[in-house]
C-alpha positions as CSV (number, residue, x, y, z in Angstrom):
1,M,33.0,39.8,-30.6
2,K,31.3,42.9,-29.2
3,A,32.8,44.8,-26.3
4,K,30.0,43.8,-23.9
5,E,30.4,40.1,-24.9
6,T,34.1,40.4,-24.3
7,L,33.6,41.9,-20.8
8,F,31.2,39.2,-19.8
9,K,33.5,36.5,-21.0
10,T,36.5,38.0,-19.3
11,L,34.7,38.5,-16.0
12,S,33.1,35.0,-16.0
13,D,36.5,33.3,-16.9
14,T,38.1,35.2,-14.1
15,V,35.5,34.1,-11.6
16,I,36.2,30.5,-12.6
17,S,40.0,30.4,-12.9
18,Q,41.5,33.2,-10.8
19,K,41.0,32.6,-7.1
20,L,42.9,35.7,-6.0
21,L,40.7,38.0,-8.3
22,R,37.5,36.0,-7.8
23,N,35.8,38.4,-5.3
24,V,36.4,41.4,-7.5
25,A,35.3,39.6,-10.6
26,V,32.1,38.4,-8.9
27,S,31.3,41.9,-7.8
28,Q,31.9,43.4,-11.3
29,L,29.9,40.6,-13.0
30,D,27.1,41.0,-10.6
31,K,26.9,44.8,-11.4
32,Y,27.2,44.1,-15.1
33,M,24.2,41.7,-15.1
34,L,22.1,44.1,-12.9
35,N,22.6,46.8,-15.4
36,K,21.9,44.5,-18.3
37,M,18.9,42.7,-16.8
38,V,17.2,45.5,-14.9
39,T,18.6,49.0,-15.1
40,K,18.9,49.2,-18.9
41,Y,16.6,46.4,-19.8
42,E,14.4,47.4,-22.8
43,G,12.4,44.2,-23.3
44,K,8.7,43.5,-22.8
45,D,8.8,41.9,-19.4
46,D,8.0,44.0,-16.3
47,N,10.5,45.2,-13.7
48,D,9.3,42.6,-11.1
49,T,10.1,39.8,-13.5
50,Q,13.5,41.1,-14.5
51,M,14.5,41.8,-10.9
52,A,13.6,38.2,-9.9
53,R,15.6,36.8,-12.8
54,Y,18.6,39.0,-11.9
55,Q,18.4,37.9,-8.3
56,I,18.5,34.2,-9.3
57,F,21.5,34.9,-11.6
58,S,23.2,36.7,-8.7
59,A,22.5,33.8,-6.3
60,I,23.9,31.3,-8.8
61,L,27.0,33.4,-9.3
62,H,27.7,33.5,-5.5
63,S,26.8,29.8,-5.1
64,V,29.4,28.9,-7.7
65,Q,31.9,31.2,-6.0
66,R,31.4,29.6,-2.6
67,N,31.8,26.1,-4.0
68,L,34.9,27.0,-6.1
69,D,36.5,28.6,-3.0
70,K,35.8,25.4,-1.0
71,G,37.1,23.1,-3.7
72,Y,33.7,21.4,-4.0
73,I,33.5,21.8,-7.8
74,S,36.3,21.6,-10.3
75,I,37.3,24.5,-12.6
76,S,37.1,22.2,-15.7
77,V,33.5,21.1,-15.0
78,V,32.4,24.7,-14.3
79,K,34.0,25.9,-17.6
80,K,32.1,23.2,-19.5
81,L,28.8,24.0,-17.9
82,K,29.3,27.7,-18.4
83,N,29.9,27.2,-22.1
84,L,26.9,25.0,-22.4
85,L,24.5,27.2,-20.4
86,V,25.5,30.8,-21.3
87,G,28.1,30.4,-24.1
88,D,25.7,31.3,-26.9
89,T,23.4,33.7,-25.1
90,L,25.5,36.8,-25.6
91,S,27.0,35.9,-28.9
92,T,25.8,36.9,-32.4
93,S,27.7,34.3,-34.4
94,G,28.8,30.7,-34.5
95,E,26.7,28.2,-32.6
96,Y,24.1,30.8,-31.7
97,K,23.4,31.5,-35.3
98,V,23.1,27.8,-36.1
99,K,20.6,27.4,-33.2
100,K,18.6,30.5,-34.4
101,D,18.4,29.1,-37.9
102,V,17.0,25.8,-36.6
103,H,14.4,27.7,-34.7
104,L,13.4,29.8,-37.7
105,K,13.0,26.6,-39.9
106,Y,10.9,25.0,-37.2
107,K,8.6,28.0,-37.0
108,E,8.2,28.0,-40.8
109,K,7.1,24.4,-40.7
110,Y,5.1,24.2,-37.5
111,G,3.8,27.8,-37.0
112,E,5.4,28.4,-33.6
113,Y,8.9,28.3,-32.2
114,P,10.1,25.0,-30.6
115,P,10.1,24.1,-26.9
116,N,13.0,25.4,-24.9
117,F,13.7,22.0,-23.5
118,I,12.3,18.5,-23.1
119,T,12.0,16.3,-20.1
120,L,12.7,12.6,-20.8
121,S,11.9,9.8,-18.4
122,P,13.5,6.8,-20.1
123,T,12.6,4.2,-17.5
124,Q,10.0,3.7,-14.8
125,K,12.4,1.3,-12.9
126,C,13.4,2.5,-9.5
127,N,15.2,1.0,-6.5
128,L,13.0,3.0,-4.1
129,H,9.2,3.3,-3.6
130,C,8.5,6.8,-2.4
131,I,5.1,7.7,-1.0
132,G,3.2,10.0,-3.4
133,C,5.7,9.6,-6.3
134,Y,4.1,11.1,-9.5
135,A,5.9,8.3,-11.5
136,A,4.4,5.6,-9.3
137,S,7.7,3.9,-9.6
138,N,9.0,0.7,-7.9
139,K,11.7,-1.8,-8.5
140,D,9.3,-4.3,-10.1
141,T,8.0,-2.1,-12.9
142,T,9.7,-2.7,-16.2
143,P,8.6,-0.1,-18.9
144,T,11.8,1.3,-20.4
145,L,12.4,3.0,-23.7
146,P,14.9,1.2,-26.0
147,Y,18.2,3.0,-26.4
148,N,17.7,3.6,-30.1
149,I,14.4,5.4,-29.3
150,V,16.0,7.5,-26.6
151,D,18.9,8.4,-29.0
152,K,16.4,9.4,-31.7
153,I,14.4,11.6,-29.3
154,V,17.6,13.4,-28.2
155,W,18.8,13.7,-31.8
156,E,15.4,15.3,-32.9
157,A,15.4,17.6,-29.9
158,E,18.9,18.9,-30.9
159,N,18.6,18.9,-34.7
160,I,14.9,19.6,-35.3
161,M,14.1,21.8,-32.3
162,G,17.5,23.3,-31.6
163,I,17.4,22.2,-28.0
164,K,20.6,22.4,-25.9
165,F,19.0,21.6,-22.5
166,I,17.4,18.2,-21.6
167,V,16.0,17.1,-18.2
168,I,16.2,13.4,-17.4
169,S,13.7,12.1,-14.9
170,G,12.2,8.7,-14.0
171,G,12.0,6.3,-12.3
172,E,15.6,6.3,-11.4
173,P,17.8,7.4,-14.4
174,F,20.9,5.6,-13.2
175,M,19.0,2.3,-13.4
176,Y,18.5,2.8,-17.1
177,K,20.1,0.1,-19.3
178,S,19.2,-0.9,-22.8
179,E,21.1,-2.5,-25.7
180,G,24.2,-2.6,-23.5
181,K,24.1,1.1,-22.9
182,T,23.4,3.4,-20.0
183,L,22.6,7.1,-19.9
184,L,26.3,7.8,-19.4
185,D,26.7,6.7,-23.0
186,L,24.0,9.1,-24.1
187,F,25.6,12.0,-22.2
188,K,29.0,11.3,-23.9
189,K,27.5,11.1,-27.4
190,Y,25.6,14.4,-26.9
191,N,28.4,16.3,-25.1
192,D,27.2,19.7,-26.4
193,I,23.9,19.3,-24.6
194,F,23.4,20.1,-20.9
195,F,21.6,17.4,-19.0
196,L,19.9,18.0,-15.6
197,V,19.3,14.6,-14.0
198,Y,16.8,14.0,-11.2
199,T,18.0,11.1,-9.2
200,N,17.5,9.6,-5.7
201,G,21.3,9.6,-5.4
202,T,21.7,6.1,-4.0
203,L,23.4,4.8,-7.1
204,I,26.0,7.5,-7.4
205,N,29.3,6.0,-6.3
206,S,32.9,7.1,-6.8
207,T,33.0,5.5,-10.3
208,V,29.8,7.3,-11.4
209,A,31.0,10.6,-9.9
210,K,34.3,10.4,-11.7
211,K,32.6,9.7,-15.0
212,L,30.3,12.7,-14.5
213,S,33.3,14.9,-13.8
214,E,35.0,13.7,-17.0
215,L,31.8,14.4,-19.0
216,G,31.2,17.8,-17.6
217,N,27.7,18.3,-19.1
218,V,25.6,16.7,-16.4
219,L,24.2,18.2,-13.2
220,P,22.6,15.7,-10.8
221,A,19.6,16.9,-8.8
222,I,19.4,14.7,-5.7
223,S,16.0,14.2,-4.1
224,V,15.6,14.8,-0.4
225,E,12.5,15.5,1.8
226,G,14.2,17.6,4.4
227,Y,16.7,16.0,6.8
228,E,17.2,12.4,7.6
229,K,13.9,11.9,9.4
230,E,11.8,13.4,6.6
231,T,13.7,11.7,3.8
232,D,13.8,8.2,5.3
233,E,10.1,8.5,6.3
234,R,9.1,8.9,2.6
235,R,12.0,7.2,0.8
236,G,13.0,4.3,3.1
237,S,15.2,3.6,6.1
238,G,18.9,4.3,5.4
239,V,18.3,6.2,2.2
240,Y,19.5,9.5,3.6
241,K,22.9,8.1,4.6
242,K,23.4,6.9,1.0
243,I,22.5,10.4,-0.2
244,L,25.1,12.0,2.0
245,Q,27.7,9.5,0.7
246,A,26.7,10.4,-2.9
247,M,27.2,14.1,-2.2
248,A,30.6,13.4,-0.7
249,E,31.6,11.4,-3.9
250,L,30.4,14.3,-6.1
251,R,32.3,16.9,-4.0
252,T,35.5,14.8,-4.2
253,A,35.1,14.5,-8.0
254,G,34.4,18.2,-8.3
255,V,30.9,17.7,-9.8
256,P,28.3,20.5,-8.9
257,F,25.0,19.1,-7.8
258,A,21.5,20.4,-7.1
259,I,19.0,19.4,-4.4
260,S,15.4,18.5,-5.3
261,V,12.8,18.5,-2.6
262,T,9.1,17.8,-2.8
263,A,7.1,20.1,-0.5
264,T,4.3,18.3,1.4
265,S,2.2,19.0,4.4
266,K,4.6,16.8,6.4
267,N,7.8,18.7,5.7
268,V,6.7,22.2,4.9
269,E,7.6,23.6,8.3
270,V,11.2,22.4,7.7
271,L,11.2,24.2,4.3
272,L,10.1,27.4,6.0
273,T,13.3,27.6,8.1
274,E,16.5,29.4,7.0
275,E,18.5,26.6,8.7
276,F,17.4,24.1,6.0
277,Y,18.9,26.2,3.2
278,D,22.0,27.0,5.3
279,Y,22.6,23.3,5.7
280,Y,22.4,22.2,2.1
281,F,24.1,25.2,0.5
282,N,26.8,26.0,3.1
283,E,27.5,22.7,4.8
284,L,26.8,20.2,2.0
285,G,27.8,22.3,-1.0
286,A,24.7,22.3,-3.1
287,T,24.9,24.6,-6.1
288,F,21.2,24.9,-6.8
289,M,17.9,23.7,-5.3
290,W,14.5,22.8,-6.9
291,Q,11.3,22.6,-5.0
292,F,8.2,20.9,-6.2
293,Q,4.9,20.9,-4.4
294,L,3.3,17.5,-4.3
295,M,0.8,17.1,-7.2
296,P,-2.2,15.0,-6.1
297,I,-3.1,12.4,-8.7
298,G,-5.5,9.6,-8.0
299,K,-8.3,9.4,-5.5
300,G,-8.6,9.1,-1.8
301,K,-8.1,11.3,1.3
302,D,-4.4,10.4,1.7
303,T,-3.5,12.0,-1.6
304,F,-4.8,15.4,-0.5
305,D,-3.5,15.1,3.1
306,L,0.0,15.4,1.7
307,V,-0.8,18.6,-0.3
308,V,0.7,21.9,1.0
309,P,-2.2,24.1,2.1
310,P,-2.7,27.4,0.3
311,A,-1.5,29.5,3.2
312,K,1.7,27.5,3.6
313,R,2.3,27.8,-0.2
314,M,2.2,31.6,0.2
315,E,4.7,31.3,3.0
316,L,7.0,29.2,0.8
317,Y,6.9,32.0,-1.8
318,K,7.9,34.6,0.8
319,I,10.9,32.6,2.1
320,W,12.0,32.1,-1.5
321,E,12.1,35.9,-2.0
322,R,14.1,36.4,1.2
323,I,16.5,33.5,0.8
324,V,17.5,34.2,-2.8
325,K,17.9,38.0,-2.3
326,E,19.5,38.1,1.2
327,K,21.3,34.7,1.5
328,K,22.3,34.4,-2.2
329,Y,21.1,30.7,-2.2
330,P,19.7,29.9,-5.7
331,F,16.5,27.8,-5.6
332,A,13.3,27.8,-7.6
333,D,9.9,26.5,-6.8
334,F,8.2,24.9,-9.8
335,W,4.8,26.5,-9.0
336,N,5.7,29.6,-6.9
337,N,8.3,30.9,-9.2
338,A,6.5,31.3,-12.5
339,I,7.6,34.9,-12.4
340,L,10.9,33.6,-13.8
341,S,9.3,31.8,-16.7
342,N,6.4,34.1,-17.4
343,G,3.9,31.6,-16.3
344,C,3.1,28.0,-17.2
345,M,6.0,26.1,-19.0
346,A,3.9,23.3,-20.4
347,Y,2.4,22.5,-23.8
348,G,5.4,22.5,-26.1
349,N,6.2,25.9,-27.5
350,D,9.0,28.4,-26.9
351,S,7.7,29.3,-23.5
352,G,7.7,25.7,-22.4
353,Y,8.6,22.1,-22.8
354,L,7.3,18.5,-23.4
355,H,7.6,15.4,-21.3
356,I,8.2,11.9,-22.8
357,D,7.7,9.0,-20.4
358,W,9.0,5.4,-20.3
359,N,6.1,4.2,-22.5
360,G,6.8,6.9,-25.2
361,N,3.8,8.9,-24.2
362,I,4.2,12.6,-25.0
363,M,2.6,14.9,-22.3
364,P,2.4,18.6,-21.9
365,C,4.2,18.5,-18.6
366,V,5.6,16.1,-16.0
367,F,2.6,17.0,-13.8
368,V,-0.1,16.8,-16.5
369,P,-0.5,13.0,-16.8
370,Y,-2.6,12.9,-20.0
371,Y,-1.4,12.5,-23.6
372,V,-2.5,12.2,-27.2
373,D,0.6,11.2,-29.1
374,N,3.2,8.4,-28.5
375,V,6.7,8.4,-30.0
376,Y,6.3,4.8,-31.3
377,D,3.2,5.7,-33.2
378,L,4.8,8.9,-34.6
379,Y,7.9,7.0,-35.8
380,I,5.8,4.3,-37.5
381,E,4.1,7.1,-39.4
382,N,7.4,8.7,-40.3
383,K,6.6,11.7,-38.1
384,T,8.8,13.4,-35.5
385,L,8.5,14.6,-31.9
386,A,7.7,18.0,-33.3
387,D,4.4,16.8,-34.7
388,A,3.1,16.1,-31.2
389,T,3.2,19.8,-30.4
390,N,0.2,20.4,-32.7
391,S,-2.3,18.1,-31.1
392,D,-5.5,19.7,-29.9
393,L,-4.5,19.1,-26.3
394,M,-1.3,21.1,-26.8
395,Q,-2.9,23.9,-28.8
396,R,-5.7,24.3,-26.2
397,G,-3.1,24.5,-23.4
398,R,-1.1,27.2,-25.3
399,K,-4.3,29.1,-26.0
400,W,-5.0,29.2,-22.3
401,K,-1.4,30.3,-21.6
402,N,-1.6,33.2,-24.0
403,E,-4.9,34.3,-22.5
404,Y,-3.9,33.9,-18.9
405,N,-0.2,34.4,-18.4
406,N,0.8,37.5,-16.4
407,R,-2.5,37.8,-14.7
408,N,-1.4,36.1,-11.5
409,K,2.1,34.6,-11.5
410,L,1.4,33.0,-8.2
411,M,-1.1,30.7,-9.8
412,P,0.5,29.7,-13.1
413,C,-0.3,26.0,-13.4
414,S,-3.0,25.0,-15.8
415,I,-3.9,21.8,-14.0
416,R,-2.8,22.4,-10.4
417,D,-4.2,26.0,-10.0
418,H,-7.0,26.0,-12.6
419,Y,-8.4,22.5,-12.5
420,E,-11.9,23.3,-13.5
421,N,-10.7,25.1,-16.6
422,F,-8.3,22.3,-17.4
423,R,-11.1,19.8,-17.4
424,K,-13.5,21.9,-19.3
425,N,-11.3,23.8,-21.8
426,I,-7.9,22.0,-22.2
427,L,-8.3,18.3,-21.7
428,T,-9.7,16.8,-24.9
429,K,-11.8,13.8,-25.6
430,D,-8.9,12.0,-27.3
431,S,-6.6,12.6,-24.3
432,K,-5.6,9.4,-22.6
433,P,-4.5,9.0,-18.9
434,E,-0.8,8.0,-18.4
435,N,-1.6,5.6,-15.6
436,K,-4.2,4.2,-13.3
437,Q,-4.0,7.1,-10.9
438,A,-4.7,9.7,-13.7
439,A,-7.6,7.6,-14.9
440,E,-9.1,7.5,-11.4
441,A,-8.7,11.3,-10.9
442,I,-10.9,12.0,-14.0
443,K,-13.7,9.8,-12.7
444,D,-13.6,10.9,-9.1
445,E,-16.1,13.6,-8.2
446,N,-14.6,14.2,-4.8
447,Y,-11.2,14.8,-6.5
448,F,-12.8,17.4,-8.8
449,K,-14.5,19.2,-5.9
450,T,-11.3,19.2,-3.7
451,M,-9.1,20.6,-6.5
452,I,-11.6,23.4,-7.2
453,K,-11.8,24.3,-3.5
454,Y,-8.0,24.4,-3.3
455,D,-7.9,26.8,-6.3
456,K,-10.5,29.1,-4.9
457,D,-8.8,29.3,-1.5
458,L,-5.5,30.0,-3.2
459,T,-7.0,32.7,-5.5
460,K,-8.2,34.6,-2.4
461,L,-4.8,34.6,-0.9
462,T,-2.7,35.4,-4.0
463,E,-4.7,38.0,-5.9
464,T,-4.5,40.7,-3.3
465,F,-0.9,40.0,-2.5
466,Y,0.1,39.9,-6.2
467,K,-1.8,43.2,-7.0
468,E,-0.1,45.0,-4.1
469,K,3.3,43.6,-5.2
470,Q,2.7,44.9,-8.7
471,S,1.7,48.3,-7.4
472,V,4.9,48.6,-5.4
473,F,7.0,47.9,-8.5
474,E,5.0,50.3,-10.6
475,K,5.8,53.1,-8.2
476,C,9.5,52.2,-8.3
477,K,9.8,52.6,-12.0
């Protein structure tokens, strides 16, 4: 092991296991990563990008320290997560070499490197019915992938694509059951894969929390809409109290958890206050937070009334910069933080991912509800998940990414921020809508015009801001 790898391992292990030395180790590890990611960085990404990535790392480091000090997360769980998330990133041998070999074989066969991760929504079933849910879930819907198909998808992701990170969404993942198995059985079988699970939290009891602690490879991301008022208004009366109980069970079991919040016109003012982040990170012990801005799918005025206006979207970006840097609270906004991922993450190559839904449809992204391939059809034809990455829809999306990425990282989304181009140059004739709402959106002229107007308004706000920001960083080099 190289000296730098040894230093990183020693410092990170000290942060986790040695409470008396934790403050010193955190400070040293923070400086080490600043040096590696910014000061002596020699890669192709600009200083702005690397600084943002360092700041997120630093915020995660301090978040873990806070929750370890408070006893909210167990040392054994953090050790397992650390090994899964960063154990092979600094190493030049062992598992990293195996993963690299898988990637090279994939590229030889398919022409590009594989996706970094997949998002799998194994069931549409849900015990809630949230307003504006992209999954259009409710307790009466039944589409669910059989366990043998879910198992095959995960096996292919790991062994054909070399993926070690899988996002589970839904529906409500903890409602999944097939062939006598739940997702807990899947997590146990693939214990060398890190699973991020988006959940409404209402089904996490002491038994589930204890099992997650024993597994150590699962991070629940619990959905809220703000505080009790905003959450119950969208998710149902009494839901927030169940969420707080779920968080208490996870803290008791030592399981770190994230918060997932959908930004809408109704709760955006709450999300623009520092108190919101203080509450979830300091008082409730969240380790990470994801923000998603509501994606309008379907037709009708109500859909767009919930969308965060362009000016407020810019304000969300600015508070993200301040909170991550100054408060050391790690959170990421799926649209506003494309600087961390170098733009759009969709369309299934090494700068992105794929989404497989409860019907087996394979989509470029959770928020792009159109598909060409289906896992059932692929498996009948003795093909694999990897074959879906070469559809015309996927290739057109990647072509746009290669041409557009880095122009304006505040407008990264191929469908949300560039809808006219998506309809004209990415969406193909053989693309099928995932659901009724997606089918309606394609036919609705008002939807088309409203999306284009949103994009034009956002362009005016972001381009000047982004150019000025780039100019500042250029002068600092």
